[in-house]
C-alpha positions in Angstrom: 35.3 9.3 22.9 35.5 5.8 21.6 31.7 5.4 21.7 31.2 8.6 19.8 33.8 7.6 17.2 32.1 4.2 16.8 28.7 5.8 16.4 29.9 8.3 13.8 31.7 5.5 11.9 28.6 3.3 11.9 26.4 6.2 10.8 28.7 7.0 7.9 28.8 3.3 6.9 25.0 3.0 7.0 24.7 6.1 4.8 27.2 4.6 2.3 25.2 1.4 2.2 21.7 3.0 1.8 22.5 6.1 -0.2 23.3 6.5 -3.9 25.1 9.3 -5.7 23.0 10.8 -8.5 24.6 12.0 -11.7 24.6 15.6 -10.5 26.7 14.5 -7.4 23.9 14.8 -4.9 23.1 12.1 -2.4 19.8 10.2 -2.6 18.5 7.4 -0.5 16.7 6.3 2.6 18.6 8.5 5.1 18.8 11.5 2.9 16.8 14.7 3.1 17.4 17.6 0.6 20.7 16.0 -0.5 22.0 15.9 3.1 22.7 12.7 5.0 20.5 12.7 8.1 21.2 10.1 10.8 17.9 10.8 12.5 16.0 9.8 9.3 18.1 6.7 8.9 17.7 5.8 12.5 13.9 6.1 12.3 13.7 4.1 9.0 16.2 1.3 9.9 17.3 1.1 13.5 14.0 2.1 15.2 11.8 -0.4 13.4 10.3 -3.2 15.6 11.5 -6.6 14.7 11.2 -10.1 16.1 14.1 -12.4 16.8 13.0 -15.9 15.8 14.8 -19.0 17.0 15.0 -21.9 14.5 16.9 -25.1 14.6 19.4 -23.5 12.3 20.0 -20.4 14.4 18.5 -16.9 15.0 16.6 -14.9 12.4 15.7 -11.2 12.6 12.3 -10.8 11.1 11.3 -7.1 10.4 7.6 -6.2 10.0 6.0 -6.3 6.5 6.7 -3.2 4.5 10.2 -2.6 5.7 12.5 -3.8 2.9 15.4 -1.5 3.9 17.1 -4.1 6.2 17.0 -6.7 3.4 18.4 -4.2 0.9 21.3 -3.3 3.3 22.1 -7.0 4.0 22.2 -7.7 0.2 24.7 -4.8 -0.3 26.8 -6.0 2.6 27.0 -9.5 1.1 27.9 -8.1 -2.3 31.0 -6.2 -0.9 34.3 -7.8 -2.0 36.0 -9.9 0.6 39.3 -8.6 2.0 42.3 -10.6 0.9 
């Protein structure tokens, strides 16, 4: 039960980070098809991409393949979120 709850919460959070609401109140974005949020689409475009974990002297870096800007876009949106007080 807890695993399913965590998966549903993460899916909803990823859709909030990647989707945008259009003026006519429909959802548009990377994990959206015909105005409906599709976790399979988001999983294929974000979670299922091959990436390399690079070890540098400063730490670990996740390097996605060229042509996959979605991860960088999501990380930028996460960093832009207000910090809890």
